C-alpha positions in Angstrom: -0.3 0.1 0.1 1.1 3.2 -0.9 1.2 5.8 1.8 0.2 8.9 0.0 -2.8 6.4 -1.5 -4.0 6.2 2.2 -6.8 9.2 2.9 -5.8 11.7 5.7 -8.6 11.3 7.7 -7.9 7.2 7.5 -4.4 8.0 8.6 -5.4 10.3 11.7 -8.1 7.8 13.1 -5.8 4.9 13.0 -3.4 7.1 15.5 -6.6 7.2 17.3 -7.3 3.6 17.9 -4.1 3.0 18.3 -4.5 4.4 21.8 -6.1 2.5 24.8 -8.6 5.0 25.3 -10.0 5.1 21.5 -9.3 1.5 20.9 -11.9 0.7 23.8 -14.5 2.8 22.4 -17.3 0.7 20.5 -17.2 0.4 16.6 -19.6 3.5 16.1 -18.4 6.0 18.3 -14.9 5.2 16.8 -16.6 5.9 13.1 -18.0 9.0 14.8 -14.7 10.7 15.2 -14.1 10.8 11.4 -17.8 12.6 10.7 -18.3 10.0 7.8 -21.2 7.6 7.3 -20.4 3.9 9.1 -20.9 2.2 6.0 -18.1 4.5 3.5 -15.8 4.4 6.8 -16.0 0.4 6.7 -15.2 0.1 3.0 -12.7 3.1 3.4 -10.9 1.2 5.9 -10.8 -2.3 4.3 -9.8 -1.1 1.0 -7.1 0.9 2.2 -6.0 -1.2 5.2 -6.5 -4.6 4.3 -7.9 -5.4 7.3 -11.8 -4.6 8.4 -12.1 -1.6 11.1 -13.7 -3.8 13.6 -10.8 -6.8 13.6 -8.0 -3.9 13.4 -10.1 -2.7 16.9 -9.5 -5.9 18.2 -6.5 -6.4 17.6 -5.1 -3.5 19.0 -7.3 -4.0 22.0 -5.4 -7.7 22.5 -2.3 -5.6 21.6 -3.1 -3.8 25.1 -4.6 -6.9 27.0 -1.4 -8.4 26.4 0.9 -5.6 27.6 -1.2 -5.4 30.9 -0.9 -8.9 31.3 2.9 -8.4 31.7 2.5 -6.8 34.6 1.0 -9.3 37.6 -0.2 -6.1 39.4 -3.0 -6.0 37.0 -5.5 -8.5 37.9 -7.9 -9.8 34.7 -11.1 -8.1 36.7 -8.9 -4.8 36.1 -7.8 -5.4 32.7 -11.2 -6.3 31.3 -12.6 -3.0 32.9 -9.7 -1.0 31.3 -10.5 -2.4 27.7 -13.9 -1.8 28.9 -15.4 -5.6 28.7 -18.6 -5.5 30.2 -17.2 -8.2 32.7 -13.8 -10.2 33.5 -15.8 -13.5 31.9 -16.3 -11.8 28.5 -12.9 -10.3 28.2 -11.6 -14.0 29.4 -13.9 -15.4 26.5 -12.6 -13.3 23.5 -9.4 -14.0 24.8 -9.8 -17.4 24.4 -11.1 -17.2 21.2 -8.1 -15.1 20.0 -5.5 -17.0 21.5 -6.4 -20.4 22.3 -6.0 -20.0 26.0 -7.0 -17.9 28.8 -5.4 -14.6 29.9 -4.3 -16.1 33.0 -2.4 -19.4 31.1 -0.8 -17.0 28.5 0.2 -14.7 31.6 2.1 -18.1 33.1 3.4 -19.3 29.6 4.8 -15.4 29.5 6.8 -15.9 32.4 10.7 -17.1 32.4 10.5 -20.4 34.3 13.9 -21.1 36.7 15.5 -23.1 34.2 15.0 -20.4 31.4 17.4 -17.6 33.5 20.0 -20.4 34.6 
């Protein structure tokens, strides 16, 4: 994709989505940031980015989830709340669909074991 082919409003929207404040909003709230119609934004996003807007937002959201999971001080409940899930159970289910493991299992798998540090 040629960078100059991407409309400025789309570059700006993508930049905004890459913040936790925007990535945790619902799709309609995100689309309202553009002042364009829902269908137009979705079509243009897919055309220029090669991924649906929903999939992109979900991917960014899970990137934040993984970053938050690295800090054991962040409980699963806190992370689900920060990411604007209605419940920890919904967050866990969505995370498992995406990664095939629960957030707690993912977190455990990321920690170095004693044998890794020798």
